[in-house]
C-alpha positions in Angstrom: 25.7 64.3 16.4 22.1 63.1 15.6 21.5 59.3 15.1 19.0 58.0 12.5 18.0 54.4 13.5 17.0 52.6 10.1 15.5 49.1 9.8 17.1 47.0 7.2 15.0 44.3 5.4 17.1 43.1 2.6 14.4 40.6 1.9 14.5 38.2 -1.1 16.9 37.5 -4.3 18.7 40.2 -5.2 17.6 42.4 -2.3 20.5 40.9 -0.3 22.9 42.1 -3.2 21.6 45.7 -3.5 21.0 46.7 0.2 24.7 46.4 1.4 26.0 49.3 -1.3 23.1 51.5 -0.2 23.9 51.1 3.5 27.8 52.1 2.5 26.5 55.0 0.8 24.6 56.0 3.7 27.3 55.6 5.8 29.8 57.5 3.4 27.4 60.6 3.2 26.7 60.6 7.3 30.4 61.1 8.1 30.5 63.9 5.9 27.0 65.6 7.4 27.9 64.7 10.8 25.0 62.2 11.3 25.2 58.5 12.5 22.9 55.7 11.2 22.2 52.7 13.5 21.1 49.8 11.5 18.9 47.3 12.6 18.8 44.2 10.6 15.7 41.9 10.0 16.3 38.9 8.2 12.4 38.3 6.9 11.0 37.3 3.6 11.1 34.1 2.0 13.4 32.3 4.1 11.5 33.3 7.1 8.3 31.9 5.6 9.7 28.5 4.7 11.0 28.1 8.1 8.1 29.5 10.1 5.2 29.7 7.8 5.1 33.6 7.7 7.0 36.5 5.9 7.7 38.2 9.2 7.2 37.2 12.6 4.3 38.2 15.0 5.2 41.5 16.5 7.1 42.6 13.5 5.4 46.1 13.1 6.1 46.9 16.8 9.8 46.2 16.2 9.8 48.5 13.3 7.6 51.5 14.6 10.4 52.8 16.8 12.7 53.4 13.7 13.1 56.6 11.8 13.0 54.9 8.4 13.0 51.5 6.6 15.1 50.2 3.9 13.8 47.3 2.0 15.4 45.3 -0.6 12.9 43.2 -2.3 10.0 40.7 -1.6 9.4 37.5 -3.7 10.4 34.1 -4.1 9.6 31.5 -6.9 8.7 28.9 -4.4 6.0 31.1 -2.8 2.9 32.4 -4.5 3.2 36.4 -4.9 0.1 37.2 -3.3 1.5 35.3 -0.1 4.9 37.3 -0.4 3.1 40.5 -1.0 0.3 40.3 1.6 2.6 38.7 4.2 5.3 41.7 4.3 5.0 44.6 2.1 1.5 45.6 2.1 1.0 45.1 5.9 4.1 47.4 6.6 2.6 50.1 4.1 -0.7 49.8 5.8 0.1 49.8 9.5 2.3 52.8 9.3 -0.2 54.5 6.8 2.4 54.9 3.9 -0.2 56.5 1.6 2.1 58.0 -0.6 4.1 55.9 -2.9 6.4 58.2 -5.2 8.4 56.8 -7.9 10.6 59.2 -10.0 11.3 58.7 -13.5 14.0 60.7 -14.9 16.5 60.1 -17.9 20.0 60.6 -16.9 22.3 62.0 -19.3 24.5 59.1 -20.8 21.6 56.6 -20.4 19.7 55.3 -23.6 16.1 55.4 -23.6 14.1 52.7 -25.9 12.3 55.7 -27.0 13.6 57.4 -30.0 15.2 60.7 -30.1 14.8 61.2 -26.1 18.1 62.8 -24.4 19.0 63.1 -20.9 16.6 65.4 -19.3 14.1 65.0 -21.9 12.0 62.7 -19.5 11.6 63.9 -15.9 8.2 63.1 -14.1 7.3 61.3 -10.7 4.4 59.1 -10.5 2.4 59.4 -7.2 0.2 56.4 -6.4 -2.3 55.9 -3.8 -0.6 53.2 -1.4 -3.1 51.8 1.0 -6.5 51.2 -0.4 -8.1 51.1 -3.8 -7.6 47.8 -6.0 -5.1 46.5 -3.4 -7.3 46.8 -0.3 -7.8 43.0 -0.2 -11.6 43.1 0.7 -13.3 40.0 -0.8 -13.3 36.3 -0.5 -13.9 33.1 -2.2 -17.3 31.2 -2.2 -17.3 27.3 -3.3 -13.4 27.4 -2.6 -11.4 25.0 -4.8 -14.4 23.7 -6.2 -15.4 23.6 -9.8 -18.0 26.5 -9.5 -15.7 28.4 -7.5 -16.4 32.2 -7.0 -13.9 34.9 -6.3 -14.7 38.4 -5.2 -12.5 41.2 -5.1 -13.6 44.6 -4.0 -11.8 47.9 -4.5 -12.2 50.4 -2.0 -11.9 54.1 -2.5 -12.7 56.8 0.0 -12.8 60.5 -0.3 -10.4 60.9 2.5 -8.0 58.7 0.7 -8.3 60.3 -2.7 -8.2 63.7 -1.2 -5.0 63.3 0.4 -2.9 61.6 -2.2 -4.4 64.3 -4.7 -3.3 67.0 -2.6 0.2 65.3 -2.1 0.4 65.4 -5.7 -0.5 69.0 -5.9 1.9 70.0 -3.4 4.7 68.0 -4.9 4.2 70.0 -8.3 4.5 73.3 -6.6 7.7 71.9 -4.8 9.3 70.7 -7.9 8.6 73.9 -9.5 9.1 72.7 -12.8 5.9 72.2 -15.3 3.6 72.5 -12.4 1.2 70.1 -13.9 -0.7 67.4 -12.4 -2.0 64.2 -14.5 -5.0 62.5 -12.9 -5.3 58.6 -13.9 -8.5 57.1 -13.8 -11.1 54.8 -15.8 -14.1 56.5 -14.9 -16.0 55.4 -18.3 -15.8 52.0 -17.2 -15.6 52.4 -13.5 -18.7 54.6 -12.9 -18.5 54.7 -9.1 -15.0 54.7 -7.6 -13.5 56.5 -10.5 -16.0 59.1 -10.9 -15.5 59.9 -7.0 -12.0 60.3 -7.9 -12.6 62.6 -10.8 -14.8 64.8 -8.7 -12.3 64.9 -5.7 -9.4 65.8 -8.2 -11.3 68.6 -9.6 -12.3 70.0 -6.1 -8.7 69.7 -5.0 -7.4 71.3 -8.2 -9.6 74.4 -7.6 -7.4 75.2 -4.7 -4.2 75.1 -6.7 -4.9 77.7 -9.4 -1.4 78.0 -10.5 -1.1 74.2 -11.4 -2.1 73.1 -14.6 -4.3 70.0 -14.6 -4.8 66.9 -17.1 -7.1 64.0 -16.7 -6.5 60.6 -18.6 -7.8 57.4 -18.8 -5.3 54.7 -17.8 -5.1 53.2 -21.2 -4.5 56.8 -22.8 -1.8 57.3 -20.1 0.0 54.2 -20.9 0.1 55.3 -24.5 1.2 58.9 -23.8 3.9 57.8 -21.3 5.4 56.4 -24.8 4.2 59.0 -27.2 4.9 62.2 -25.1 6.6 61.5 -21.8 8.2 64.8 -21.9 4.8 66.7 -21.2 4.3 64.9 -17.7 5.3 66.4 -14.3 3.4 64.7 -11.6 1.1 61.8 -12.3 -1.3 60.8 -9.5 -3.4 57.8 -9.7 -4.7 54.5 -7.8 -2.8 51.6 -6.6 -3.1 49.5 -9.4 -3.2 52.2 -12.2 0.3 53.8 -10.7 1.8 50.5 -10.0 1.5 49.5 -13.8 2.2 52.9 -15.3 5.3 53.4 -13.2 6.8 50.3 -14.4 6.4 51.8 -18.0 8.0 54.8 -16.7 11.0 52.9 -15.4 11.5 51.3 -18.7 11.4 54.5 -20.7 14.1 56.1 -18.7 16.5 52.9 -19.4 16.2 50.4 -17.2 14.1 48.9 -13.9 17.6 49.2 -12.2 17.2 53.1 -12.1 13.6 53.0 -10.7 13.6 54.1 -6.9 10.7 54.4 -4.8 9.3 56.0 -1.3 6.3 54.8 0.6 5.7 57.9 2.6 3.8 58.7 5.6 3.5 62.4 4.8 2.4 63.4 8.1 5.7 61.7 9.8 3.7 59.8 12.5 5.3 56.5 11.4 8.6 55.3 9.7 8.5 55.5 6.0 10.0 52.8 3.8 12.3 53.1 0.8 12.9 50.3 -1.7 13.8 49.8 -5.4 10.8 49.1 -7.8 12.8 46.2 -9.6 11.8 43.3 -7.2 13.8 40.3 -6.2 14.7 39.3 -9.8 15.1 35.5 -9.0 16.3 35.2 -12.6 19.7 37.1 -12.0 19.8 36.6 -8.0 23.3 35.8 -6.9 25.1 36.4 -10.0 26.2 40.1 -9.2 24.6 41.4 -12.2 21.8 43.5 -10.6 22.1 47.1 -10.8 22.4 48.7 -7.3 21.4 52.3 -8.4 17.8 52.0 -7.9 18.4 51.1 -4.3 21.1 54.0 -3.8 18.6 56.3 -5.2 16.0 55.1 -2.7 18.5 55.6 0.0 19.0 59.2 -1.4 15.1 59.6 -1.2 15.4 58.4 2.4 18.2 61.0 3.2 15.8 63.8 1.7 12.9 62.7 3.8 15.1 62.7 6.9 15.9 66.1 6.3 19.3 65.6 5.0 18.6 67.2 1.7 22.2 68.1 0.8 23.2 64.8 1.5 20.7 63.2 -0.8 21.6 65.7 -3.4 25.3 64.7 -3.2 24.2 60.9 -3.8 21.8 61.9 -6.6 24.9 63.9 -8.3 27.4 60.9 -7.8 25.0 58.5 -9.5 24.4 61.0 -12.4 28.2 61.5 -12.7 28.8 57.6 -12.9 26.0 57.2 -15.6 27.3 60.4 -17.7 30.8 59.0 -17.8 29.3 55.5 -19.0 32.3 53.5 -18.2 30.9 51.6 -15.2 27.3 50.1 -15.8 25.5 46.8 -15.4 24.1 44.5 -18.1 20.7 46.2 -17.8 22.3 49.3 -19.2 24.3 47.7 -21.8 27.4 47.4 -19.7 29.6 44.4 -18.2 30.3 45.8 -14.6 29.5 43.9 -11.6 26.9 45.1 -9.0 30.0 45.9 -6.6 32.0 47.9 -9.5 29.0 50.2 -9.9 28.8 50.8 -6.1 32.3 51.2 -5.8 32.2 53.9 -8.6 29.5 55.6 -7.0 31.1 55.6 -3.5 34.3 57.0 -5.2 32.2 60.2 -6.3 31.4 60.6 -2.5 34.8 60.3 -1.2 
């Protein structure tokens, strides 16, 4: 029986509430598929920062590296500036393990209402592929005259041909694998960013030539934001920079009904290092501790983990269980218009997997 070692970082806020249900889902499907999960718990995050002055300890990366995957709940706390929490845990893990492909599916499940008029289950079905290690989040820059009236802040985006090529190629390969519309949409702002985004456009076109059976589209990010609302059904795989797809994937989450359904994977497609799986919704301090958070985004992220680990049938079982619960409409958290608790929704999914 194969054993997978999973690093578990519940993190902050609702992260501590959504990770336990996802673990139970993993344990349930493991028994049916003759594998086991050995969970290693790490209590890193805001509480660690308050006590020790860092989001995670020195040597944290070394502790994570032997694991097969990482399950993350959420990062963020009102007591700590967001740039500290983000750059103290999430971004260092993504960079250290070269998790350059951030994958965020957007699927409107039958039984879930979209805020967009006339959209039915299945009408929206695309994936946002976000470059995850460079671009606008490269953290290159600094302050001059720091904390003085004439203070200057310099923030430099970093775009490499290698980084663009590999994320664009990943997007095309995903479009072929999905075998749906076989369409890749590139997101840029090359009319205003005349170097980084022009390089992106050129690289995209050259990679696209190697996939003649895949249709392509190139949109400026403002037009893409508009078209996510106007014609979401036209998208299949959307690829863009760290910043642009971070923003667009929040739009995609809302048009499928809730941030509580937004799963994501931070992948090292070459499988040299552990990949990390997390819900998009963040720590949600306004509802933390109330038992109201939707656990489905984390459960769906766990399904993405199963697929990445080669347990594709187990992943499909989890997806089907979530879809059945949503289609029935009896058990749902307040973000989806229901009155069920986090625990009740998790139990409903587990019931489908029994």
